[in-house]
N, C-alpha and C positions, 0 to 999 in steps of 0.2 A: 155611231153607236158608242155608248158610254159604259165602261165597266164600273163596278162598285167603287173602286179606288179613284177613278176619274170623277165620279159623282161627288165623292167626299172632298176631293181636291177643289172642285168648283164651289161647293158649299163653304169651304174655308175661305176661298177667295172672295166670295160675296160678303161673308161676315167679317172680312179683313183679319183673318187669323193666319198665322204662319207657325205651325207646330214644329217646323224644322229648325227654327231659330229661337234661342233663349236670349232675350235682350239683357238679362242680368249678366250672362256670360260674356256677351259682346262688350259690355261696359266694365266687366270684371268687378262687380260689387255683389254683396250678399242680398238676399231677398228681403231681409229685415233692415237694410240700410236706410238711413234717414234721407230726406230730400237734400239736406246740407251736404251729407257725405256723397251723394250722387252728383251734386253740382261740383264739388271739389274734385272728384275723380274725373269728371267730364272735362273740366278746365285743364287738368294735368295732361290728359290724353290728347286733347286737341292741340295744346301747346307743343307737345312732343311730336305729333304727326305733322303739324304745320312746319316745324323746324326741319323735319325729315324731307318734306316736299321742297323746301327751299334749297337744300343741299344736294338732293338726289339728282343724278344726271342720267342714270340708266332708265330708259323709257318703261321697261317692264316693271321695275321696282317702284318707279314713280306712280304708275297706274295702280299698283297694288296698294300703295300708301293712300292714294286718293280714294280708292274703294273702301279701305279701312276707315278713313275719316267719315265718309258718308254713312257707314254702318254705325259708327259711334254717335254721330249726330241723330240718326234715327232712334237708337236706343235711348238717348237722352230725351228726345221728344216724347217717347212712351213713358219713361219713368220719372221725369222731373215734375210732372203735374200730379198732385195727390189723387185727384179723382181718376185721371187716366191710368195711373199706376194701380189703383184699386180695381178698376175694370179689367185691366190686363192680368192681374193676379187671380181674379175670380173666374174669368172666362177665356183669357188668351186673346181678347179682341184688342187690336192696336188702334190708336187714333188716326183719323183721316185728315186732320187739319194741322197745318203749321201756321203760326201767327206771330206778329210782333207790332209794336207801336213804332211807326217810322218817324212820326212827328207828334207833337202833343195833340194835333188835330187830325192825324191821318193813321188809320188802322189798316193793317194788311193781313189778309187771310189767304192761304194757299190750300185749296181743297184738292187732295190727290186722288180721291175716289169716293163713291157713294157706298155706304154700308148701313145696316139697320140702326147703328148708333150715331149716324151723322147729324140727325136732327137734334138730339140731346147735346152733341158736341157744339153745335152752333149756338144753342142757348147758353151753355156753360162758358164758351170762349168769349162771346159778346158781353155776357154779364160781368166778366172779370174787369173789363175796361169801362163799364157803364157808370162813370162817375164824372162830376164836374160838368161844365158847359162848353168846353173847348172842342172836344172831339165831335167832328161832323162829316168826316170824309172816309169812305171805305174803298179799298182796292181789293177786289175779290178775284183771285187768280185761279183760273180753270185750265191753265196750260199743263199739258201732259197728264190730264185727268183721264184715267182709263175707263171711267163710267162706274158700273156696278149695279146694285139693285135699283130698279126704277120704281118699285112699289112705294118708296118713301118720298118720292118727289111731290105728291099732293100736300104733304106736310112740310117739306123743306121749302117749297116755293111760296107758301102762305106768308111768311115774314117779309117777303119781297113784294108781293102783289096784293095781299089781303085775302080774307077768307071768302070761300064760295065763289071764286073766280074761275072762269074757263081758262085752264092753263095750257094743255096740249092735247094732241089727238093721236090715236093709233089708227092704222088702216089695215083691215083684215078682210080678205075675200070680198072686195067690192064695197065694204061698208066702213064708215068712220065711227070711232068711239071717242067720246069726249071725257076728259078727266078734269075735275075741278079741285081747287085747293080745299084742304080739310081744316086748316087752322088759319088764324089771322096774324096781324102784326105782333112782333115780340116787343115788349117795352124797351129792351136793350138795343133794338134795331132802328127805332123811329128817329133817332138822333142824326142818322146819316142822310144828309141833304145832297151830297155829291158822291156818286157811286160810279166806279169804273170796273168793268169785268174784262179780264184778259183771257184770250183763247189763242191756240196755235194749231198746227197741223196734227198734233198728237192729242188734241182734245177730242174725245169720242164718246159715243153711246149716250148714257144718261146726261153727261156733262153737256153734250150738244143740245139736248132737249132743254136743259136749263138756260143755256146761252140764248136759244131761240125765244124762250119765254121772256127773258129780260129785255131782249130786243123788241119783241112784240108790244110789251107794256111800257116801253121807254122809261124804265125805272133806273137805268144805268147805261153808260156809254160802252158799247162793245168794241174792244180794241185788240189788234193782233193780226192774225192771218186766218184764212178759211180753215175750218175744222176738218177732221179726218173723213167724215161722211160714212160713219158706221151707225146706221139707223135702224138696226133690226132688234126685235125683242124675241129672246129665245126662252124655251122652257124644257125641262126634263120630263119626258113622258114615260110612265111605267109600261113595261112590256109584259103581257100575260103569258105569251109563248116565249120561252127562253131557248137560245141556240146552243148553250153549253151547260151541261149539268153541274159543272164545277165553278161556274162564274155567273153572277147575276148582271144582266145588261139592261140599260134603259136607252131611250132615244132622245137625243138632244136636237131639237128642231126649232127653226124660226116659225113663229105663228103670226107675227104682225110686223109692220114697219112704222116708225115714228114719222110724224109730219112736222115740218118747221113752220115758222110764222106766216109764210106765204101759201101754205097748203100743199107744198111740194114735199116729197119724201126726202128725209135727211140722207138716206142711203145713197151713196155715190155722188152726192152734191155737197154735203157739209153745210155749215152755217157761216155766213159771211159777216165779217165785222163791219161796224160803221166807219172805223178808222183803221187803215192798214199800216202796220208798223214799217212796211217796206217803202212807204211814201216818205220822201225826204222831209216833208213839212208836217209830219204827223203831230209834232208838238204844237204847231200853230193851229191845226185842226182841233186838237183837244182844247186849246185856249179859247177857240170860238164857242165851245160848249160851256165851259166853266169859268173862264177868265181868272184862273188861279194858278200862278206860277209854281208854288210849292208842290202841287199835285203833279204837274208836268215833270218837275225835278225828281220826285219820288218814283215815278214810272221809269225815268231814265236810270236811276240807281238800281232798280229791280232788274232792268234789262242788262 
């Protein structure tokens, strides 16, 4: 049973909003601060917090400084990009991607969850580095991805497997339902000839579905550890008969389960990587696929 407050909280989570945290206050800058001012403040704070971490010996205070550093990094991620800052100012929606150029030819994206804005983010982020002819390798990190809205997956998966492709299935009361991609390749994505997708035991829900599709279509090498195995699809159902005159309740129920590439439910099983990082020779296994040492080194640095 979901109260109105819990339903609102779920909606904010799906849309990647956190009304309890003001990222401007975290970074201690004004809302009209320029990107340069935000960058300068961020550098000062990270330097100060890093020095504190080096000197601090009390475990509780060290943990507090580490948490503060993570919060500052998150605030910078939200406010340092002009488009991301604009979206946050207008709707409170925070970005779902962290990204950086690891090498001139290797781009890294860490997707932390799926939200209604994630497809637009993918387009914006990949367009930023879509220049020259050197960049051709993508590391797409789904580790610790908590999932989120699955409705956007037919659009998000299109740039990876093409338009109008059978992507994934739901299983509901004895019947399977197919979902096909709704868009095709992004011009900013076709340059990536070598793709690695990282997963771990905390990769769950929609992220597991994506990992399974990547594995099914063999468009990237799945590396890491077996995902969490949270393969249910939930929905909030309105209740016509209320149990409390002072509170409106709804029912939050599982109505389907997602299926992985072999037709088995993800729930309780997870998605298995092609290369397990627990294997001592994972680097050699990856070399067998791509024969590219800089990619192996980049994965090692991320780990």
